[in-house]
Structures are given as structure tokens and as C-alpha cells.
C-alpha positions in Angstrom: 9.5 7.2 5.1 7.4 7.9 8.2 5.5 10.5 6.1 4.6 8.0 3.3 0.8 7.9 2.8 -0.9 5.0 4.6 -2.6 4.0 1.3 0.8 3.1 -0.2 2.0 1.0 2.7 1.9 -2.8 3.1 -0.7 -3.6 5.8 0.4 -6.2 8.3 -2.4 -7.2 10.7 -1.8 -9.0 14.1 -4.6 -11.4 15.1 -5.1 -13.7 18.1 -7.1 -14.4 21.2 -7.4 -12.0 24.1 -4.2 -11.8 26.1 -2.2 -13.7 23.5 0.2 -10.8 23.5 -0.8 -9.0 20.3 -0.3 -5.6 21.7 3.0 -6.5 23.2 4.1 -7.9 19.9 3.2 -4.7 18.0 5.1 -2.7 20.6 8.1 -5.0 20.2 8.0 -4.7 16.4 7.8 -0.9 16.4 10.0 -0.5 19.5 7.4 1.9 20.8 4.6 1.9 23.3 1.9 2.0 20.5 -0.7 -0.3 22.0 -1.9 -0.5 25.6 -0.7 -3.7 27.3 -2.7 -5.1 30.2 -3.4 -8.4 31.9 -7.1 -7.5 31.6 -8.7 -9.4 28.7 -10.1 -7.3 25.9 -8.0 -4.2 26.4 -7.8 -3.6 22.7 -11.2 -2.6 21.3 -10.9 -0.9 17.9 -8.0 -1.7 15.6 -4.9 0.3 16.2 -2.8 1.4 13.2 0.9 2.2 13.4 3.0 3.3 10.4 6.6 2.2 10.4 9.3 0.9 8.0 10.5 -2.7 7.7 13.4 -3.0 5.3 13.6 -4.1 2.6 9.8 -4.1 2.2 9.7 -0.4 3.0 6.8 1.6 4.5 4.3 -0.6 6.3 1.2 -0.3 8.6 1.0 -2.6 11.6 -2.5 -3.3 12.8 -3.3 -4.4 16.3 -6.8 -6.0 16.6 -9.3 -7.1 19.3 -9.3 -10.7 20.5 -10.9 -13.2 18.1 -12.4 -14.9 21.2 -14.1 -11.8 22.6 -17.5 -12.3 24.3 -20.8 -10.6 24.7 -22.6 -8.2 22.5 -19.8 -5.7 22.6 -17.3 -8.4 22.0 -19.1 -9.6 18.9 -18.9 -6.0 17.6 -15.2 -6.0 18.3 -14.8 -9.2 16.4 -16.6 -7.7 13.5 -14.2 -4.8 13.5 -11.3 -7.3 13.6 -12.7 -9.2 10.6 -13.2 -5.8 8.8 -9.4 -5.4 9.0 -9.1 -8.4 6.6 -10.2 -6.2 3.8 -7.0 -4.1 4.2 -4.6 -6.9 5.2 -1.6 -7.8 3.0 0.0 -10.2 5.6 -1.7 -11.7 8.6 0.2 -12.7 11.8 -1.7 -15.2 14.0 -0.4 -14.9 17.6 -0.9 -17.9 19.9 -0.5 -18.2 23.7 0.9 -21.7 24.4 -1.6 -22.1 27.3 -4.6 -21.6 24.9 -3.0 -23.4 22.0 -4.1 -23.5 18.4 -7.8 -24.3 18.3 -11.1 -23.5 16.7 -10.7 -19.7 16.8 -7.3 -19.9 15.1 -8.4 -22.4 12.5 -11.4 -20.2 11.6 -9.2 -17.2 11.3 -6.7 -19.1 9.2 -9.5 -20.2 6.9 -10.6 -16.6 6.4 -7.1 -15.5 5.7 -6.8 -18.2 3.1 -10.1 -17.3 1.6 -8.9 -13.7 1.1 -5.6 -15.1 -0.2 -3.7 -13.3 2.5 -0.3 -14.8 3.4 -0.3 -15.9 7.1 2.5 -16.3 9.7 2.1 -18.1 13.0 3.8 -16.7 16.1 4.0 -18.7 19.4 4.4 -15.9 22.0 5.4 -16.0 25.6 8.1 -18.7 25.1 10.1 -17.0 27.9 7.3 -18.4 30.3 6.3 -21.5 28.3 9.4 -22.8 26.5 8.0 -26.3 25.7 6.2 -25.6 22.5 7.5 -28.2 20.1 4.1 -30.0 19.8 2.2 -26.8 19.3 4.7 -25.7 16.6 4.2 -29.0 14.8 0.4 -28.6 14.9 0.6 -25.1 13.5 3.1 -26.1 10.8 0.8 -28.9 9.8 -1.7 -26.2 8.8 0.8 -24.8 6.3 1.9 -21.9 8.5 5.5 -20.8 8.8 5.9 -20.6 12.6 8.2 -18.7 14.8 8.8 -18.8 18.6 8.8 -15.3 20.1 8.9 -13.5 23.5 7.3 -10.1 22.8 8.0 -9.1 26.4 11.7 -9.9 26.1 11.9 -8.9 22.4 13.3 -12.3 21.6 12.7 -13.5 18.0 11.4 -10.0 16.9 14.2 -9.6 14.3 13.6 -13.1 13.0 9.9 -12.2 12.7 10.7 -9.2 10.6 12.8 -11.4 8.3 9.9 -13.9 8.1 7.5 -11.1 7.1 9.9 -10.2 4.3 10.1 -13.8 3.2 6.3 -14.1 3.1 5.8 -10.9 1.2 2.6 -11.5 -0.9 3.4 -12.6 -4.4 0.8 -10.1 -5.8 2.5 -7.3 -3.8 4.2 -5.7 -6.8 6.1 -2.5 -6.3 3.3 -0.7 -8.1 4.2 2.5 -9.8 1.9 5.4 -10.7 3.4 5.9 -14.2 7.0 4.5 -14.0 6.2 1.9 -16.6 4.9 4.6 -19.0 7.9 6.9 -18.9 11.6 6.5 -19.4 14.6 8.4 -18.0 14.9 11.8 -19.6 11.2 12.0 -20.6 9.3 15.2 -20.0 6.1 14.9 -18.0 3.6 17.8 -17.7 1.2 17.8 -14.8 -1.9 20.0 -14.9 -3.0 21.1 -11.4 -6.0 23.5 -11.2 -5.9 26.0 -8.3 -9.6 26.7 -7.7 -12.0 26.9 -4.8 -11.8 23.1 -4.2 -8.0 23.0 -4.1 -6.5 22.7 -0.6 -4.9 25.9 0.8 -1.1 26.1 0.3 -0.6 22.6 -1.0 -1.5 20.1 -3.7 -3.4 16.9 -3.3 -1.9 13.5 -2.6 -2.2 11.9 -6.2 -0.4 14.9 -7.6 2.4 14.7 -5.0 2.8 10.9 -5.7 2.9 11.5 -9.4 5.7 14.0 -9.0 7.7 11.7 -6.8 7.2 8.8 -9.2 8.5 10.9 -12.1 11.6 11.8 -10.1 12.1 8.2 -9.0 12.3 7.2 -12.7 14.7 10.0 -13.6 12.3 11.8 -15.8 11.6 15.6 -15.8 8.4 17.1 -14.5 6.7 20.4 -15.1 3.7 21.5 -13.1 1.2 24.1 -14.5 -2.4 25.2 -14.3 -4.8 24.4 -17.1 -4.9 28.1 -18.0 -1.2 28.1 -18.6 -0.9 24.7 -20.3 -0.7 26.0 -23.9 2.0 28.5 -22.9 3.9 25.8 -21.0 3.9 23.5 -24.0 5.1 26.3 -26.3 8.0 27.1 -24.0 9.2 23.5 -23.8 12.2 22.7 -26.1 11.3 19.0 -25.8 7.9 17.6 -26.5 6.5 16.0 -23.4 6.0 12.2 -23.3 2.7 12.6 -21.4 0.4 15.3 -20.1 -1.5 14.3 -16.9 -4.4 16.5 -15.7 -6.7 16.7 -12.8 -10.0 15.3 -14.0 -11.9 18.5 -13.4 -9.7 20.3 -15.9 -9.9 17.5 -18.6 -11.8 19.7 -21.1 -9.2 22.5 -21.1 -6.2 20.2 -20.9 -7.2 17.8 -23.7 -7.7 20.7 -26.1 -4.3 22.1 -25.4 -2.4 18.8 -25.7 -1.1 17.8 -29.1 -2.7 14.5 -30.4 0.7 12.8 -30.7 1.4 13.3 -26.9 0.1 10.7 -24.4 -2.7 12.2 -22.3 -4.5 10.9 -19.2 -5.8 12.0 -15.7 -4.5 11.5 -12.2 -7.6 9.6 -11.3 -7.3 7.2 -14.2 -3.7 6.5 -13.2 -4.8 5.8 -9.7 -7.6 3.6 -10.9 -4.8 1.3 -12.2 -2.4 2.0 -9.3 -4.9 1.2 -6.6 -7.4 -1.1 -8.3 -8.4 -2.6 -11.6 -8.6 0.0 -14.4 -10.0 -2.6 -16.8 -13.0 -3.3 -14.6 -13.6 0.4 -13.9 -13.6 1.1 -17.6 -16.1 -1.7 -18.1 -18.3 -0.1 -15.4 -18.5 3.1 -17.5 -20.8 1.3 -19.9 -23.6 1.4 -17.2 -23.8 5.2 -17.4 -25.8 5.1 -20.6 -28.1 2.4 -19.1 -29.3 4.6 -16.3 -33.0 5.4 -16.2 -34.9 7.9 -14.0 -35.5 6.4 -10.6 -32.4 4.2 -10.6 -30.2 4.2 -7.5 -26.5 5.1 -7.6 -24.0 4.8 -4.8 -21.2 7.3 -4.6 -18.3 6.1 -2.4 -15.5 8.3 -1.2 -12.6 6.7 0.9 -11.9 10.0 2.8 -13.9 12.7 4.4 -13.7 16.3 3.4 -15.8 19.5 3.7 -18.4 19.6 1.0 -18.1 22.7 -1.2 -20.5 24.5 -3.6 -19.4 22.5 -6.7 -18.3 19.4 -4.9 -17.4 16.6 -7.4 -19.1 13.8 -5.5 -22.1 15.7 -4.2 -22.9 18.0 -7.0 -21.1 17.6 -10.3 -21.3 13.8 -10.8 -25.0 13.6 -9.8 -25.7 16.4 -12.2 -24.0 14.7 -15.1 -25.7 11.3 -14.4 -29.1 12.9 -14.2 -28.5 14.4 -17.6 -27.6 11.0 -19.1 -30.5 9.3 -17.3 -33.0 11.9 -18.6 -34.4 12.4 -15.1 -33.8 12.2 -11.4 -31.9 9.4 -9.7 -31.7 8.2 -6.2 -28.2 8.9 -4.8 -26.6 7.5 -1.6 -23.2 8.6 -0.4 -20.7 6.7 1.7 -17.5 8.2 3.1 -14.5 6.9 5.0 -13.9 3.3 5.7 -17.4 2.0 5.3 -18.7 0.1 2.3 -22.2 -1.2 2.0 -22.8 -4.8 2.6 -25.9 -4.9 0.4 -25.1 -3.4 -2.9 -28.0 -5.0 -4.8 -30.2 -1.9 -4.9 -27.8 0.0 -7.0 -27.5 0.2 -10.8 -24.0 1.8 -10.6 -21.3 2.4 -8.0 -19.1 5.5 -8.5 -15.9 5.4 -6.5 -13.4 8.1 -5.8 -9.7 7.9 -6.8 -8.9 5.8 -3.6 -5.8 7.8 -2.8 -6.5 7.4 1.0 -7.0 3.6 1.1 -4.6 0.8 0.1 -4.8 -1.4 -3.0 -6.1 -4.4 -1.0 -9.1 -2.4 0.2 -9.9 -1.0 -3.2 -9.7 -4.4 -4.8 -12.0 -5.7 -2.1 -14.5 -3.0 -3.0 -14.3 -3.9 -6.7 -14.7 -7.6 -5.8 -17.8 -6.9 -3.7 -19.3 -4.9 -6.5 -18.6 -7.7 -9.0 -20.1 -10.3 -6.6 -23.2 -8.2 -6.4 -23.5 -7.8 -10.1 -23.3 -4.0 -9.9 -21.0 -2.1 -12.3 -18.4 0.1 -10.6 -16.6 3.1 -12.1 -14.2 5.6 -10.6 -14.4 9.4 -10.7 -11.7 9.8 -13.4 -13.1 7.3 -15.8 -16.6 8.7 -15.4 -15.6 12.3 -15.9 -13.6 11.5 -19.0 -16.5 9.4 -20.2 -19.3 11.9 -19.8 -17.2 14.7 -21.3 -16.4 12.6 -24.4 -12.7 12.2 -23.7 -12.3 8.6 -22.4 -10.6 7.3 -25.5 -8.1 10.1 -25.4 -7.5 9.8 -21.6 -6.7 6.1 -22.2 -4.0 6.8 -24.7 -1.2 5.3 -22.4 -3.3 2.1 -22.5 -4.1 1.3 -26.2 -5.7 -2.1 -25.3 -8.3 -0.2 -23.3 -8.8 2.2 -26.2 -9.7 -0.7 -28.4 -12.2 -1.9 -25.8 -13.9 1.5 -25.6 -14.2 1.7 -29.3 -15.2 -1.8 -30.3 -16.8 -3.4 -27.3 -18.2 -0.8 -24.9 -19.0 1.9 -27.5 -18.6 4.5 -24.8 -18.8 7.5 -27.1 -21.5 9.3 -25.1 
């Protein structure tokens, strides 16, 4: 499970004041020297991410953060980075030093966690040095926190903390599946994987790998082929496939070769649902036909990669949108973990498939777009839409097909 992608892991963030023992706690939880431990306040600067597994939750990411009481201009920037972690957090652990107590800093942090609807756990650390913590524990419990006494240095209470994390697993943390609710045991699934100049050398990309694993996990049968061999593959199958799933950039060829009575979609549309809110992203596609020359469009990619001649985000999508707008548009690009604070200048946000970020982060980005009143669509929905195949690519989700036909009228 160590190789599970970070974007599919539950993110557990550890917060607290400087020298509360956050780094010691993450080392105790992982049983490794992941974070630097020092008596010097402010040793942790940028968040530290460590992947591990906590059973029965499964693969997780533990995040060590800078002190919420950091000082000075640099300290303020560190606190900003700590608050940035909230966008990715599924469970928050507030670590308290008995000497400092549970005060304004902790109350403010707890309020932010509650605002983001993030389950929180209170940890009173250093009980090997300060064993009298009954009053502090009552104060924290009165705030609605489940509280545990721990000595990260001695590793006392660490196993109990893992159990408490499991007990406070977020209610919305569903064991999401890429397509397990669409297929049944014994079904045949055909995956269309183009091998072109944009394909990584000697491997296939993460969404394709995850789709294969999900098919296997649900006891179905998968065949992988290129778009140029799809027709031949379908002819050779003795059993008609339940679904054909294609890379978005091969949607034209794949949809033509797929029989109309076979479910059909794209990896990116599946991931729009798996990582975010497919319903909202389909709604966002309606804004494509509203674009006019001079409008601004934000293209956001959660990862960084080398831009190629026919790059989807830099070249193809801008070209398609200019065609529908009937003139030039103003494009801005964001890559990696950043997401614009001010989204108001944009008429449309186009997001990648989000395979490199977790669901919490993608839902945050969708929420920010909605708060700003800016429609958001992802690559897969947009590509199917501008090529005239969105209705077909939503065949596994008939309720969205109805929306496309009767409400959004997205036949472009």
C-alpha cells in the first residue's frame, strides 16, 4: 500500500503551537524519523507529508505543519501554509502542550476545522512530563473534541490514537470507487489507451492504472487496447463488454467503434465523479457556449508536466474554446498545488482530471468556484462536449443525460 497514489489516501493533518510535539507525534505514528525534532521553536516550516497505512482505514497521508503561533513576517507565511493544508485535510489532530494549554490559537483552529466540516481530535502531549491534565482534558472535551493523553516521546497512547482516528473517520469518507458501482462480477470492461507523443514512456497514466485495479477489485474482466485496435478488439470478444472507457483525446475514434447498446465514457469523466462533483462539472459545460471574444478563462492543472507540441491544456483546449467564442480569449494557467484566491475575473474555469490531488482538495476548488459564481468544468466533460459526444459519454449516468438534453442543451 506504500505505492498507493497520494490523491487516493485519507489526509490526516497534525496542528498545534510551536514545540507542542507535532513532529514527535508524526514520528511516533509512523515509527520513523520523518520530521525533524528540535527544542528550537519553529523547526517545521513547510508542511511535511508522509504516506503510510493505518488499518482498517487503509492508505493515509500524515501531514506535519508549522506552529499556529508562529511569529514575524516569515511566521505569518508559515501559518498561511498551515491553513492551506486545511483544503486537503480529512481529519485534523490538534496537539496541545499542557504548559501552553488550550487557548485562543487552538479555539481559532478548531473553528476553522469545523467551518471546513473536518473531524477533529484533541491530543494532550508530553503527559510523561506533565501527568496532571484532568482540567485541560475537561476543557477540551467541553469544546466537543474527543481527547487522548499521549507521550509522543515515549510512544505511550499512540496505538490508542490510531484507534481514535479510525473511530472518527469522516462520515463523508466513502470508499469511493472509480467504476465499481457501474460494473458487476464477470462483466467485460474495455479500456482504450492511446499511445502517442503525449503518452509517458514505458507506462500508462495513473487514471488508467486505477481503473484497471478497480475492475480487478470487483471481479470483472478488463481488456486494454489502443483506439486504432478498438474495432478489432470488440470483434474478437465472445462476450459484449459492459462498458468501454477511453482516454478523452481518443473519444472521437472510440465512440464511433463502440456499439450504441454498450455503456461508454472517458477516464476523465469517471474521475470527475471519483474525485469531485460530476453534476457541477457538467453544469459548468453550459458556460462554453456563453464565451465571447476577450473573456478570461483559467486552466488549472493539479500536477506539473513538460508541455508538448499538442498539449491538452496549453494548446488543444484553448484552440477549441477560441473556436466556440468566435475570437481570441485571455487564458491564464495554474499548475500544482496553487489555486487562485480571486476567481472573479474568469468566465470559466477548466480543471484537469485531478488524479494527483485528493477528493477534499478537488471539492474545495469546486466550492471556491461556486462561491465566486464562476462555472467550472473538467477536461473530460469539456472534450466530450466540444466534440459533440457528451450525451454518449454520460451513458453510465442517465440522470445526467437527461440534464444535458432538457436543461443544459449542450448539443454544441
